N, C-alpha and C positions, 0 to 999 in steps of 0.2 A: 433103637436110640439112647441104652447105655451106650455102646462106642460113639457115637456121635457128639455124646455131651464131654466124653474120654476124649474124643483130638478136640472139639472146641478149647476143652482145658491147656492141649499141649500147645495148641498156637498162642493163647493168652499169657503160656507162663512162655514161651518163645519170645513174642512181644514183650514184655515184662523183664525179660535180661537184657534186650536187643538195645529199648530207652535206658536200662540202667546204664549200661557201657558208654553210649552217649554223653550220658549227663556226666557222666564218672570224663570221658572225655575233652568234653568242653570248662568240668571244673578248672583238671588241667594246664588245657592253654589259657585261663585266667589270671590263673597263679599264677604262672611263666609273666604270662604281658605284665600281670601287675609287680614281679618284683624287679619286671628290665623297665619300669620305668620309675620305681624308688633308686635303679639303681644309677641309672640316664642321671635325675635331682643331682642325686649326691656327687656326682662327677662335677656336674654344670658349675656345683656351688664349690665346689674345689678350685675348679679351676678358672672360675668367676671371681676368687679373693685373688689369686695368685694373680692373677693381671692389671689386677689394680691396684694392688702392692707392687706392682713396678712402675706406676704411672703410665701419665698420656703417653706414646712414642710419640716420636722429634722428625720430622723430615727435613733434610739439609733443603735452605731453599738454593733458587738458579741464581748465578753470580749475575751484581746486576747490569754486568756488559753483557748477555743474552735478552737483558731485558727493557733495553732501549733501542729505538728503532726511529725515531728522528734523525738523527746523523746516518744513517745507513738508506742503501739508494735500495728502495722495494725495488726485488728481484725483478717483478713484470717491465722495470722499466730498461730501454738501453741508452748511456750517451754516446751522441759524437759533436765529436772536438770540433771547434772552428779548422785547428792548424792540422787536424788528420785530412779536413773535406776541401774539396773544391767546389767557389760558389756560384753557381752554374746561372744564366741569364740575369743577374742583377738589376739590370731595367727595368727587367719587367715584374716585377716582385714586388706584392700586395700583399697588407696583415694577411689574408687569406693566402697566398702562394708565394709559400720561401724555398727557393728550391737550390738542393744541395746536390754534389756529387759525391759518391762512396763507394769505394773497391770498384770504378770502374758501374755505378747503377745510379741513378735520378731519384730522388727522394721529393718528396712537396711537401712541405709544414702547414700549421699556424699554429698559435697561438689556441689554449684552452679559457674561457671564460670569456674572450673580446672581441668586439666585431669594431668595426673602422668603417664608417660611410661611403656607400659605392664612388666614386666620382664622376660617373655618370647618368643621366636618366632614360632608360630605356624597358623595355617590357619586364623584361628577367630582373631588373636592380629595383622598380617599384615598391614593393614589398617592404623592404628591408630599410629602404630610406625613409618611410613613410614611420617605418619601426624605428627609423633613427630619431625621428624630426620631433614622436611625440616624448621619448626617451631625453633628448636635450634643451626639452623645451619651448618647439616649437621656433627654431631658427628660422630666416630664410633658405627657401627651396638650393638657389644658388649658391650660399656661404656653407652647406653644407655639403655640398658635393665640393666647394672649393678645398674644404677641411679636409673630407677626403681623402683629396686628394695630395696634402702636406703631411696626412699622414702616413702615407707608404712612403712619399720620400725622407720624412724623418726615419722609418721604420730599413730603407736601405740607407742612410748614411749611418747611423748609430749600427746596426754587424755589418757595413764592410771600416769601420774605422777601428771599431773596438771588440777586443777577444769576446766568445759567445759560445756557449753549447747549447745546444738540442738536447732535449730526455724523451723519449719518449716509448710506449709501450704500443706505438704501430693501431692504435684506434682509427678508422676512417672518418671521414666527414660525408654523409650522406651528402648523393648528388654530384663531389668534384672528386679529382684527385686526390686531394690534401690527405695529410693524414693529424691527428691532434699532438701537439706536446706541449712541454711546459720548456722556455725559453728561456736561457739567463748570460745577463750578459754583465760584465766588469766593467763598469764604471767610473771617473774619479768625481769625487766630491769632499766639497770644500767642510770641513769641520772647526770647530774650536783647537785642535791639537794643530791641524794645516789640512792639505791638498790630501787624500787616501783613496787608495782604492777599496770599490766595496761592490758584492754582485746581489744584481736585482733582476726579475722578473721580470721580461718584455712588459708583459700583459698589465705589470704596475705602471712601466715608465709609463704605457701611451695613455693610462686612466690618467696620472698625474699633469700628462700635457693638455690634457682634456683632448684627447684623437682618438679616442675610442669609447664603446659603450660597455656594462657589463651584460651581457645579454648571448654569449655564447655559450655552449656544451660547458660543463663543472666536472671539475673531475678531484680526488683526493693528490696531495704533492708527489712527487716521489719522492721523498723525505719525510713521509705520515705526515702532514699536516693534512686535516678532514677538510673537505672541499667549504663548509659556513666557513670556519677560522677565515682561510681565504679568502673567498670572497668578502667577511666582512673589512680585511685587508686592504681590498681593492676598493672599495666603499667609502672607508676611509681618506683614500686618495683621490677619489672624485671629488671626495667634499672640501680637500682642497682645496684643488681644480675649482670647485663653485668659484670659491669664494676669491680663488687671481683672478678668474674670469680666463684661466687658460683657453687656448685654443677654441671648440666649438662651443664653449661657454661666452665666450665674450659677443658672440651672435645672439643666445637666449633671450626671448622676450620674456618665459619665466623670472629668470634670470632680474633683466629687467625690470620686472614686478616685483621681485623680494628688493631691489634695490630704493625703491618705490616705498614697499610700507615699512622698509625699516628705520626711516627719516619717521616713519609718524610714533608718537610718544607710545601706545600700548604696541608696539611692534616684535618686543622683545623678545617672545615666542616662537616669531618669524625666524630666528635671527638663526644662523649655521655656523654656528662657532666649531672653530677648530683646533682639532683635537693634538693634544701633546707629541710629536710626531715622537715615532717610535720605527725602528729600522727593525724592519724583514731580515733576519738572519738567515741563511740560508747556508750545507755545509759550502767547504773551501773543496 
């Protein structure tokens, strides 16, 4: 019994020594961590005070030239100038199929945003003619198709007589061989200062002549104008065409009804007021 008691006391003594060693080790670690934390706080305070004393850092702003994009061609687009191309099959041109030959290859283009009426009533043209009739205020179908051919003839004349350029990113029109494009035409316009040459989009010209609806695919322009702004410009041109009864609008039953309502005393709210004309400028 005495031997067992001595053995137990020896084991308990070893346990106490080990526990004391562990506690001393933990205490040393806690002291080291505490000292490290205090040192880090002191260093952070010193560095923060020096940073604040220097004031905020300044960053050089990029030159204004790098911020301008409206006057520069979007790199997605490529330009075909009339003088560098051959006009292909002009007599068959329509607003949806303008063919040019460039470096031995034939390209077929159509403008963004606008659609002209089909000059024939076929199974394949019924839907577009119905849409066009609704858009132009229900003109007689014969007049609508007649003006569709007038639109094609107008397009052939202006593009053969005037300088133009086709600007495209080669986006295909579904179901046809045409590629969407913006087409700019140099035309002469009478101003207070006299006759001058200005550059206009073909889509805007067709809308202003009352020969096209704003119902085709839209896109931002090659020079940074977003699609909504450009559509707004086309709507302004359409209002001028309606007021002047240009093209198809001369046969619009809706436009004729508006004329009748305008003659009534309380019809001011139905008037289409012509905005002050603003030239849509595009880069030379």
